[in-house]
C-alpha positions in Angstrom: 0.0 0.0 0.0 1.1 3.5 -0.7 2.0 5.8 2.2 1.0 9.5 2.3 4.4 10.6 0.9 4.0 8.2 -2.1 6.5 5.6 -0.9 5.8 1.9 -0.7 7.7 -1.3 0.5 7.6 -4.8 -1.0 8.5 -7.6 1.4 9.7 -11.2 0.8 10.8 -10.8 -2.8 12.7 -13.9 -4.1 16.1 -13.4 -5.8 16.0 -12.5 -9.5 15.6 -9.6 -11.9 12.5 -7.5 -11.9 11.3 -4.5 -13.9 9.5 -1.9 -11.8 7.1 0.3 -13.9 4.9 3.0 -12.6 1.8 3.2 -14.8 -0.1 6.5 -14.5 -2.4 8.3 -17.0 -1.2 11.7 -15.9 2.6 11.1 -15.5 5.3 9.3 -17.4 8.0 7.3 -15.5 11.1 5.5 -16.8 11.1 1.7 -16.0 13.7 0.5 -13.6 15.3 -2.9 -13.5 16.0 -4.3 -10.0 18.4 -7.2 -9.6 18.2 -9.1 -6.2 21.0 -11.6 -5.5 20.6 -14.7 -3.4 22.3 -12.9 -0.5 19.7 -10.2 -0.6 21.9 -7.5 -2.2 20.0 -5.1 -4.5 21.1 -3.3 -7.6 18.9 -0.9 -9.6 19.4 0.6 -13.0 17.4 2.3 -15.7 16.0 0.0 -18.4 17.5 0.9 -21.8 15.8 -1.1 -24.6 17.8 0.5 -27.4 21.3 -0.1 -25.8 21.0 -2.9 -23.2 24.7 -2.8 -22.5 24.5 0.8 -21.3 24.0 0.8 -17.5 22.9 3.8 -15.5 22.8 2.9 -11.8 20.3 4.3 -9.4 20.7 4.7 -5.6 18.7 2.6 -3.3 16.0 3.2 -2.0 14.5 4.0 -5.5 13.2 7.5 -6.0 11.3 7.6 -9.3 10.6 11.0 -10.7 8.1 11.8 -13.4 9.6 12.8 -16.8 6.5 14.9 -17.6 3.0 14.2 -18.9 2.6 11.4 -21.5 2.1 12.4 -25.1 -0.7 10.3 -26.4 -1.3 12.3 -29.6 1.1 13.5 -32.3 0.8 17.1 -33.2 -0.6 17.7 -36.6 1.8 19.1 -39.2 1.2 22.6 -40.4 0.7 23.4 -44.1 3.5 25.0 -46.0 4.2 26.2 -49.6 6.9 23.6 -50.0 4.2 20.9 -49.5 2.2 22.4 -52.3 5.2 22.8 -54.6 6.5 19.3 -54.0 3.2 17.7 -54.8 3.6 15.3 -57.7 0.7 16.8 -59.7 2.0 20.3 -59.4 5.5 19.1 -60.4 4.0 17.3 -63.5 2.4 20.6 -64.5 5.2 23.1 -63.7 8.3 21.2 -64.9 7.1 20.8 -68.6 6.2 24.5 -68.6 9.7 25.4 -67.3 11.3 23.2 -69.9 9.1 24.7 -72.6 10.1 28.3 -71.6 13.7 27.8 -70.6 14.9 25.3 -73.2 14.8 27.8 -76.2 16.7 30.3 -74.2 19.4 27.8 -73.3 19.9 26.6 -76.8 21.9 29.1 -78.8 20.0 29.7 -82.0 22.2 32.5 -83.3 24.9 30.0 -84.3 24.2 29.1 -88.0 25.5 25.5 -87.6 23.3 24.8 -84.7 20.3 26.3 -86.5 21.0 24.2 -89.6 21.2 21.1 -87.4 18.0 21.8 -85.6 16.2 22.4 -88.9 17.5 19.1 -90.3 16.4 17.2 -87.3 12.9 18.8 -87.5 12.7 18.0 -91.2 13.6 14.4 -90.5 10.8 14.1 -88.1 8.3 15.8 -90.4 9.6 14.2 -93.7 8.1 10.8 -93.0 4.8 11.1 -94.8 4.2 7.4 -94.9 2.8 7.5 -91.3 -0.9 8.2 -91.4 -2.3 11.2 -89.7 -4.6 10.3 -86.8 -7.2 13.0 -87.7 -7.3 11.9 -91.3 -7.6 8.3 -90.4 -10.6 9.0 -88.0 -12.2 11.2 -90.7 -12.0 8.5 -93.3 -13.2 5.9 -90.9 -16.3 7.7 -89.8 -17.1 9.3 -93.2 -17.0 5.9 -95.0 -19.4 4.3 -92.5 -21.8 7.2 -92.6 -21.8 7.4 -96.4 -22.3 3.7 -96.8 -25.2 3.7 -94.3 -26.8 6.7 -96.0 -26.4 5.1 -99.5 -27.8 1.7 -98.4 -30.7 3.3 -96.6 -31.7 5.4 -99.6 -31.5 2.4 -102.0 -33.8 0.4 -99.6 -36.2 3.3 -99.4 -36.3 3.5 -103.2 -37.2 -0.2 -103.5 -39.9 0.0 -101.0 -41.4 3.1 -102.5 -41.3 1.5 -106.0 -43.1 -1.6 -104.7 -46.0 0.5 -103.4 -46.5 2.3 -106.7 -47.4 -0.9 -108.6 
């Protein structure tokens, strides 16, 4: 049982190693490992789960002090401009625009050799007329279907109207 000053005593503890933890919803305490030998000698040290070889001894009797209130919640991050600028969608929109604006300024077009090279490379890309244009392909595709449907429907209408005249 606790005394009025907050102290307590545990009697008849067998030899071994024990971890003393104070659990409180309002205060946070460090766990303490207490080693009791068969002769009754006691040794106390802080429990270090990260570096078990590191030993910080404590005087006996143990005096456990609170390390502050426990933090149950993580503080929410504040919004910043860097979060907006590093968003992948914004980067996908801004980087091509920067390349489109800055690339012509970086390339020196006043050099006649460079200009000739650029024109040749552009002509090579545009000179291949064997590749079909997508817009022309779609126009032919849909115009041929609509013209064949309109032609076949007019011929059917002509046959049915001629049959009624007889």
